[in-house]
N, CA, C and O atoms as CSV, one atom per row, in Angstrom:
chain,resi,resn,atom,element,x,y,z
A,1,MET,N,N,-1.180,-2.460,0.622
A,1,MET,CA,C,0.108,-1.894,0.250
A,1,MET,C,C,1.129,-3.347,0.560
A,1,MET,O,O,1.917,-3.762,-0.289
A,2,LEU,N,N,0.986,-3.855,1.613
A,2,LEU,CA,C,1.779,-4.966,1.734
A,2,LEU,C,C,1.593,-6.023,0.355
A,2,LEU,O,O,2.524,-6.712,-0.062
A,3,ALA,N,N,0.383,-6.010,-0.185
A,3,ALA,CA,C,0.156,-7.006,-1.118
A,3,ALA,C,C,1.323,-6.354,-2.667
A,3,ALA,O,O,1.815,-7.027,-3.573
A,4,SER,N,N,1.404,-5.121,-2.458
A,4,SER,CA,C,2.470,-4.276,-3.389
A,4,SER,C,C,3.945,-4.567,-3.328
A,4,SER,O,O,4.825,-4.771,-4.164
A,5,VAL,N,N,3.879,-4.511,-2.058
A,5,VAL,CA,C,5.683,-4.782,-1.701
A,5,VAL,C,C,6.096,-6.621,-2.100
A,5,VAL,O,O,7.122,-7.005,-2.662
A,6,VAL,N,N,5.029,-7.429,-1.638
A,6,VAL,CA,C,5.002,-8.894,-1.983
A,6,VAL,C,C,5.547,-9.063,-3.559
A,6,VAL,O,O,6.527,-9.707,-3.936
A,7,ASN,N,N,4.480,-8.180,-4.465
A,7,ASN,CA,C,4.875,-8.376,-5.822
A,7,ASN,C,C,6.302,-8.014,-6.092
A,7,ASN,O,O,7.096,-8.796,-6.616
A,8,PHE,N,N,6.577,-6.874,-5.737
A,8,PHE,CA,C,7.809,-5.980,-6.238
A,8,PHE,C,C,9.156,-6.933,-5.545
A,8,PHE,O,O,10.088,-7.345,-6.236
A,9,TYR,N,N,9.044,-7.146,-4.220
A,9,TYR,CA,C,10.210,-7.618,-3.777
A,9,TYR,C,C,10.280,-9.293,-3.670
A,9,TYR,O,O,11.319,-9.813,-3.263
A,10,ASN,N,N,9.293,-9.993,-4.000
A,10,ASN,CA,C,8.766,-11.771,-3.885
A,10,ASN,C,C,9.521,-11.932,-2.642
A,10,ASN,O,O,10.698,-12.259,-2.793
A,11,PRO,N,N,9.073,-11.764,-1.375
A,11,PRO,CA,C,10.014,-12.446,-0.106
A,11,PRO,C,C,9.561,-13.534,-0.133
A,11,PRO,O,O,8.691,-14.046,-0.839
A,12,SER,N,N,10.385,-14.030,0.944
A,12,SER,CA,C,10.071,-15.835,1.203
A,12,SER,C,C,9.400,-15.691,2.554
A,12,SER,O,O,8.804,-16.698,2.935
A,13,HIS,N,N,9.377,-14.453,3.491
A,13,HIS,CA,C,8.894,-14.332,4.465
A,13,HIS,C,C,8.273,-13.147,5.021
A,13,HIS,O,O,9.001,-12.155,4.987
A,14,VAL,N,N,6.905,-12.953,5.620
A,14,VAL,CA,C,6.717,-11.318,5.890
A,14,VAL,C,C,6.202,-11.626,7.803
A,14,VAL,O,O,5.275,-12.290,8.267
A,15,PHE,N,N,7.306,-10.788,8.500
A,15,PHE,CA,C,6.645,-10.979,9.887
A,15,PHE,C,C,6.045,-10.008,10.277
A,15,PHE,O,O,6.686,-8.968,10.426
A,16,ILE,N,N,4.924,-10.028,10.505
A,16,ILE,CA,C,4.279,-8.871,11.240
A,16,ILE,C,C,4.635,-8.972,12.958
A,16,ILE,O,O,4.555,-10.059,13.529
A,17,GLY,N,N,5.064,-7.613,13.750
A,17,GLY,CA,C,5.364,-7.448,14.837
A,17,GLY,C,C,4.879,-6.439,15.806
A,17,GLY,O,O,3.818,-6.026,15.339
A,18,GLY,N,N,5.089,-5.937,16.742
A,18,GLY,CA,C,4.567,-5.078,17.793
A,18,GLY,C,C,3.548,-4.904,18.290
A,18,GLY,O,O,3.070,-6.021,18.488
A,19,GLY,N,N,2.789,-4.043,18.683
A,19,GLY,CA,C,1.557,-4.146,19.389
A,19,GLY,C,C,0.409,-4.668,18.991
A,19,GLY,O,O,-0.531,-4.941,19.737
A,20,ILE,N,N,0.465,-4.884,17.346
A,20,ILE,CA,C,-0.407,-5.409,16.496
A,20,ILE,C,C,-0.717,-6.787,16.636
A,20,ILE,O,O,-1.718,-7.262,16.101
A,21,GLN,N,N,0.138,-7.522,17.376
A,21,GLN,CA,C,0.008,-9.136,17.718
A,21,GLN,C,C,-1.000,-9.285,18.528
A,21,GLN,O,O,-1.610,-10.351,18.599
A,22,ARG,N,N,-1.346,-8.077,19.347
A,22,ARG,CA,C,-2.422,-8.315,20.377
A,22,ARG,C,C,-3.662,-8.836,19.611
A,22,ARG,O,O,-4.374,-9.743,20.042
A,23,ILE,N,N,-3.853,-8.222,18.500
A,23,ILE,CA,C,-5.181,-8.550,17.973
A,23,ILE,C,C,-5.352,-10.359,17.961
A,23,ILE,O,O,-6.400,-10.959,18.201
A,24,GLY,N,N,-4.140,-10.927,17.645
A,24,GLY,CA,C,-4.621,-12.359,17.651
A,24,GLY,C,C,-4.582,-12.945,16.113
A,24,GLY,O,O,-4.085,-12.381,15.138
A,25,PRO,N,N,-5.247,-14.247,16.154
A,25,PRO,CA,C,-4.645,-15.087,14.958
A,25,PRO,C,C,-5.985,-14.576,13.593
A,25,PRO,O,O,-5.816,-14.746,12.386
A,26,LEU,N,N,-7.263,-13.938,14.254
A,26,LEU,CA,C,-7.837,-13.686,13.002
A,26,LEU,C,C,-7.187,-12.755,12.413
A,26,LEU,O,O,-6.811,-13.051,11.279
A,27,PHE,N,N,-6.851,-11.463,12.880
A,27,PHE,CA,C,-5.835,-10.654,12.102
A,27,PHE,C,C,-4.862,-11.072,11.331
A,27,PHE,O,O,-4.614,-10.485,10.278
A,28,LEU,N,N,-4.190,-12.109,11.726
A,28,LEU,CA,C,-3.242,-12.670,10.932
A,28,LEU,C,C,-4.092,-13.256,9.636
A,28,LEU,O,O,-3.809,-12.902,8.492
A,29,ALA,N,N,-4.821,-13.891,9.834
A,29,ALA,CA,C,-5.704,-14.910,8.934
A,29,ALA,C,C,-6.296,-13.589,7.903
A,29,ALA,O,O,-6.231,-13.879,6.709
A,30,ALA,N,N,-6.786,-12.370,8.165
A,30,ALA,CA,C,-7.058,-11.765,7.414
A,30,ALA,C,C,-6.097,-11.188,6.232
A,30,ALA,O,O,-6.263,-11.111,5.014
A,31,VAL,N,N,-5.117,-10.848,7.017
A,31,VAL,CA,C,-3.807,-10.433,5.990
A,31,VAL,C,C,-3.667,-11.053,5.038
A,31,VAL,O,O,-3.890,-10.679,3.887
A,32,ARG,N,N,-3.186,-12.332,5.476
A,32,ARG,CA,C,-2.850,-13.634,4.788
A,32,ARG,C,C,-4.035,-13.573,3.606
A,32,ARG,O,O,-3.617,-13.260,2.491
A,33,GLN,N,N,-5.166,-13.783,3.705
A,33,GLN,CA,C,-6.173,-13.959,2.643
A,33,GLN,C,C,-6.337,-12.425,1.933
A,33,GLN,O,O,-6.811,-12.473,0.798
A,34,SER,N,N,-6.029,-11.152,2.414
A,34,SER,CA,C,-5.847,-10.028,1.405
A,34,SER,C,C,-4.945,-9.770,0.798
A,34,SER,O,O,-4.990,-9.035,-0.188
A,35,VAL,N,N,-3.605,-10.473,1.376
A,35,VAL,CA,C,-2.059,-10.762,0.399
A,35,VAL,C,C,-2.159,-11.740,-0.467
A,35,VAL,O,O,-1.661,-11.492,-1.565
A,36,TYR,N,N,-2.510,-12.490,-0.370
A,36,TYR,CA,C,-2.753,-13.995,-1.286
A,36,TYR,C,C,-3.803,-13.412,-2.306
A,36,TYR,O,O,-3.524,-13.503,-3.501
A,37,HIS,N,N,-4.768,-12.931,-2.001
A,37,HIS,CA,C,-5.965,-12.521,-3.128
A,37,HIS,C,C,-5.108,-11.005,-4.045
A,37,HIS,O,O,-5.064,-10.991,-5.275
A,38,ARG,N,N,-4.702,-10.234,-3.470
A,38,ARG,CA,C,-4.193,-9.315,-4.211
A,38,ARG,C,C,-2.488,-9.331,-5.176
A,38,ARG,O,O,-1.924,-8.599,-5.989
A,39,SER,N,N,-2.241,-10.447,-4.571
A,39,SER,CA,C,-1.103,-10.500,-5.139
A,39,SER,C,C,-0.892,-11.295,-6.304
A,39,SER,O,O,-1.882,-11.745,-6.880
A,40,LEU,N,N,0.435,-11.573,-6.806
A,40,LEU,CA,C,0.649,-12.387,-8.343
A,40,LEU,C,C,0.674,-13.720,-7.703
A,40,LEU,O,O,0.928,-13.747,-6.498
A,41,ALA,N,N,0.428,-14.943,-8.388
A,41,ALA,CA,C,0.498,-16.165,-7.872
A,41,ALA,C,C,2.025,-16.702,-7.391
A,41,ALA,O,O,2.343,-17.329,-6.381
A,42,LEU,N,N,2.732,-16.275,-8.358
A,42,LEU,CA,C,4.307,-16.347,-8.303
A,42,LEU,C,C,4.791,-15.694,-7.201
A,42,LEU,O,O,5.779,-16.249,-6.721
A,43,SER,N,N,4.499,-14.895,-6.748
A,43,SER,CA,C,4.613,-13.983,-5.632
A,43,SER,C,C,4.405,-14.883,-4.393
A,43,SER,O,O,5.161,-15.030,-3.433
A,44,THR,N,N,3.273,-15.417,-4.621
A,44,THR,CA,C,2.896,-15.919,-2.891
A,44,THR,C,C,2.669,-17.357,-2.982
A,44,THR,O,O,1.743,-17.997,-2.484
A,45,ARG,N,N,3.788,-17.836,-3.793
A,45,ARG,CA,C,3.953,-19.381,-3.822
A,45,ARG,C,C,4.524,-20.153,-3.104
A,45,ARG,O,O,4.070,-21.266,-2.842
A,46,HIS,N,N,5.710,-19.666,-2.622
A,46,HIS,CA,C,6.496,-19.524,-1.411
A,46,HIS,C,C,6.272,-18.900,0.025
A,46,HIS,O,O,6.695,-19.393,1.071
A,47,LEU,N,N,5.417,-17.541,-0.114
A,47,LEU,CA,C,5.355,-16.939,0.842
A,47,LEU,C,C,4.810,-17.454,2.355
A,47,LEU,O,O,3.806,-18.166,2.372
A,48,GLU,N,N,5.432,-17.116,3.552
A,48,GLU,CA,C,4.665,-17.257,4.612
A,48,GLU,C,C,4.606,-16.183,5.401
A,48,GLU,O,O,5.679,-15.603,5.565
A,49,ILE,N,N,3.360,-15.609,6.111
A,49,ILE,CA,C,3.211,-14.388,6.571
A,49,ILE,C,C,2.870,-14.985,8.231
A,49,ILE,O,O,1.919,-15.730,8.467
A,50,GLN,N,N,3.629,-14.602,9.057
A,50,GLN,CA,C,3.218,-14.895,10.688
A,50,GLN,C,C,3.546,-13.895,11.478
A,50,GLN,O,O,3.979,-12.881,10.931
A,51,TYR,N,N,3.449,-13.921,12.661
A,51,TYR,CA,C,3.654,-13.250,13.683
A,51,TYR,C,C,5.296,-13.266,14.086
A,51,TYR,O,O,5.799,-14.383,14.209
A,52,THR,N,N,6.009,-12.286,14.261
A,52,THR,CA,C,7.450,-12.266,14.477
A,52,THR,C,C,7.597,-13.009,16.262
A,52,THR,O,O,6.993,-12.646,17.272
A,53,PRO,N,N,8.541,-14.039,16.119
A,53,PRO,CA,C,8.460,-14.495,17.725
A,53,PRO,C,C,9.338,-13.411,18.306
A,53,PRO,O,O,9.874,-13.663,19.385
A,54,LEU,N,N,9.514,-12.471,17.851
A,54,LEU,CA,C,10.074,-11.091,18.977
A,54,LEU,C,C,9.311,-10.775,19.892
A,54,LEU,O,O,9.584,-10.625,21.083
A,55,GLY,N,N,7.753,-10.596,19.060
A,55,GLY,CA,C,6.646,-9.923,20.067
A,55,GLY,C,C,6.688,-8.269,19.977
A,55,GLY,O,O,7.007,-7.539,19.039
A,56,GLU,N,N,6.306,-8.008,21.126
A,56,GLU,CA,C,5.976,-6.207,20.762
A,56,GLU,C,C,7.636,-5.749,20.949
A,56,GLU,O,O,7.829,-4.548,20.762
A,57,ARG,N,N,8.452,-6.304,21.183
A,57,ARG,CA,C,10.014,-5.552,20.918
A,57,ARG,C,C,10.598,-5.269,19.716
A,57,ARG,O,O,11.509,-4.519,19.366
A,58,ALA,N,N,9.665,-6.253,19.008
A,58,ALA,CA,C,10.718,-6.618,17.467
A,58,ALA,C,C,10.959,-5.218,16.964
A,58,ALA,O,O,12.128,-5.079,16.604
A,59,GLY,N,N,9.995,-3.812,16.787
A,59,GLY,CA,C,10.559,-2.373,16.658
A,59,GLY,C,C,11.911,-1.992,17.118
A,59,GLY,O,O,12.838,-1.525,16.457
A,60,LEU,N,N,11.845,-2.291,18.430
A,60,LEU,CA,C,13.071,-1.778,19.373
A,60,LEU,C,C,14.290,-2.503,19.052
A,60,LEU,O,O,15.357,-1.892,18.991
A,61,ILE,N,N,14.215,-3.927,18.812
A,61,ILE,CA,C,15.256,-4.710,18.556
A,61,ILE,C,C,15.702,-4.251,17.142
A,61,ILE,O,O,16.899,-3.974,17.069
A,62,GLY,N,N,15.203,-4.160,16.363
A,62,GLY,CA,C,15.428,-3.878,14.867
A,62,GLY,C,C,16.341,-2.547,15.041
A,62,GLY,O,O,17.520,-2.461,14.695
A,63,ALA,N,N,15.453,-1.380,15.732
A,63,ALA,CA,C,16.242,-0.171,15.738
A,63,ALA,C,C,17.759,-0.537,16.221
A,63,ALA,O,O,18.770,-0.287,15.564
A,64,ALA,N,N,17.723,-1.171,17.481
A,64,ALA,CA,C,18.892,-1.543,17.967
A,64,ALA,C,C,19.862,-2.184,17.297
A,64,ALA,O,O,21.039,-1.848,17.431
A,65,ALA,N,N,19.519,-3.088,16.575
A,65,ALA,CA,C,20.379,-3.686,15.592
A,65,ALA,C,C,20.699,-2.679,14.292
A,65,ALA,O,O,21.840,-2.856,13.863
A,66,LEU,N,N,20.051,-1.819,13.687
A,66,LEU,CA,C,20.685,-0.867,12.782
A,66,LEU,C,C,21.452,-0.186,13.529
A,66,LEU,O,O,22.598,-0.071,13.093
A,67,ALA,N,N,21.198,0.384,14.647
A,67,ALA,CA,C,22.229,1.482,15.034
A,67,ALA,C,C,23.535,0.567,15.928
A,67,ALA,O,O,24.143,1.240,16.760
A,68,MET,N,N,23.746,-0.173,15.849
A,68,MET,CA,C,24.895,-1.356,16.228
A,68,MET,C,C,25.548,-1.410,14.901
A,68,MET,O,O,26.769,-1.267,14.834
A,69,GLN,N,N,24.834,-1.605,13.837
A,69,GLN,CA,C,25.352,-1.957,12.487
A,69,GLN,C,C,25.630,-0.823,11.765
A,69,GLN,O,O,26.316,-1.009,10.760
A,70,GLU,N,N,25.187,0.617,12.069
A,70,GLU,CA,C,25.854,1.618,11.865
A,70,GLU,C,C,26.901,2.215,12.590
A,70,GLU,O,O,27.420,3.191,12.048
A,71,THR,N,N,27.457,1.767,13.990
A,71,THR,CA,C,28.155,2.108,14.687
A,71,THR,C,C,29.740,1.200,14.553
A,71,THR,O,O,30.792,1.503,15.117
A,72,LEU,N,N,29.534,0.219,13.778
A,72,LEU,CA,C,30.529,-0.749,13.674
A,72,LEU,C,C,31.335,-0.641,12.465
A,72,LEU,O,O,32.511,-0.917,12.226
A,73,ARG,N,N,30.077,-0.010,11.545
A,73,ARG,CA,C,30.925,0.426,9.987
A,73,ARG,C,C,32.063,0.742,9.926
A,73,ARG,O,O,32.516,1.601,10.683
A,74,LEU,N,N,32.737,0.177,9.087
A,74,LEU,CA,C,34.181,0.711,8.873
A,74,LEU,C,C,34.160,1.993,8.185
A,74,LEU,O,O,33.241,2.058,7.369
A,75,PRO,N,N,35.064,3.284,8.279
A,75,PRO,CA,C,34.518,4.069,7.718
A,75,PRO,C,C,35.719,3.851,6.539
A,75,PRO,O,O,36.795,3.282,6.721
A,76,GLY,N,N,35.231,4.467,5.274
A,76,GLY,CA,C,36.007,4.515,3.847
A,76,GLY,C,C,35.205,3.009,2.960
A,76,GLY,O,O,35.547,2.713,1.815
C-alpha cells in the first residue's frame, strides 16, 4: 500500500510513527526494501523513509494540529 502511495504522490519523505517504532530498525529496513522494490524508480530517487522524531505521540500531535487548524479557520 505504501508503495502505491509513493508512486501516486511522489513524496520526498515518508515518516513512520506511533507505537510501531518500538519494533526497531529492522522493521524500517524491511519497509524501505519493500517500497523501493515495488515503486517506480523515479518515485524513489530522492525518497527518504524514516521514523518520525515525534515518537509515539505523532498521531496525537497530528490530530491536535488538525483540530487547531480547523478551529482557527476563518469562516467564509
